[in-house]
N, C-alpha and C positions, 0 to 999 in steps of 0.2 A: 583520560578523556581528551579528545581532540578539541582544538579551538573551533573547528568546523561544527561539531555537534553542539557546543555551547552557543555559537552564533545562530544555529538553526533554531534552537529553542527560544533564544532571546528575540529573534525576528518575529516569532509568533506570540510573544508575551507570556510564554510559559515559564513557571518557576523551575529552575534547574535542580531538581532533587537528585539524589545519588542514583536512584533507579532510572529516572528519565535520562540522565546523562549517559548512563551505561547503555541503555537501549538505543538512544540516539546515536551513540558512537558505533554500535553494531549496524545500524541502519544507514548512516550517511558519513561515518568517520573516514572512509577511504575515498569519498567523492563519487562512488559508482551508484547508479540507480539499481534498485532490487525490488523483487516481489517476495514477500514473506507471508507466512501464516503465523498466527499467535504461537502455535506449537513449534514451528521451525525457529522462530525468534527466541523462544524459551530455551530450546535445545542449544542454540548458539550462545546464549547467555551462560548456560550451565558449562559449556565447553571452555568459556573464557573465565570461569570461576567467579562469575557475578552472582551474588546472593539475591535472587528475585523469584517471586512465586509466579505460577502461571496466571493466577488472578490479577497480579500486578501487571503482567504483560498485557492481558486483555484490556485492563483499565487504561493503561498508558497508550496503547494503540487507539483506543476510543478517543482519548484526549488529543492525540496527535491528529486524528481525523477531524475532530471538531475545531482544531486550530488551523486547519487547512495545510497541514504539513504532509499528510498522506491521503491517498485515495483508497477507499475500500472497493474492491471488485468482488462481487458475490457470484459464485459459480454454483449452479444447480440449486440455488436457494438455501444451501446448507453450509457451504464452504466459503469462507472469506479469505481473500488475499489482500495484502496491503502494499501499495505501490508508492515508492518515493518519487517517481516521475509524475509531476502534477500537470503536465501538458496533456491536451486532448489527444489520445492515441488509442488504437485498437489493440487487442491482445489475442494471442494464440493460447488455448488451453489444451495441453497434451494429455489426452485421456489415459494413456498407459502409465505415465509417470506422475500424473496430477500436478504437473508443472505449469506455471503461467509465465509467458514470455511476451515481450513487445512484438507486435506485428507492424509492418511498415505502413505508417500513416499516409504516406504519399500515394500508396496504391489503393486506398479505400475511397470509394465515392458513394455518398449517400445523396441520391437525387432529390428526395423529398421526405419530410417527416409529416405525420398527421398533425392537424391542428390540435393544440391542447384544449381540453374542455374549458368551458366558460369559468372564469375565476381561477384559472391555473396557468402556469407557464412552465415550459420545459427547462429544467435546471441543468441536465446533462444527458448525454446518450452514451451508454457503455456498450461497446461492441466486443464480444468474446466469440472467437471463431474456434470451434472445437475440432481437434485434429486426432486422427487415428493413424498410427504407423502401418504401412502396408508391407 
């Protein structure tokens, strides 16, 4: 396990269990941001000989989101991706490969959002731009 993944968990006040450390290392151990699904992270764990169940991966990703270590981006209401980059930024969703990538935030302009209903506030805006290769 890398010091980076241990510090990442500690900064969020999460207990560094063996499974959390293993998954954190796969997510942020090399210092690069990434987009993963529970299934792709599970497969990466299996390739690195980590003993972790798919249910544990789902539970750990949920805990990481609740601790504000990851952002969940839902595509089509059925597929969730988890992003290690916590800054506000848009995404490209590549329909042919089901891959989620960062889109250039500096090129996105949102002129106006609708007012939130009474008693509510806008917590975030997710922008997913769907792409089809030509």
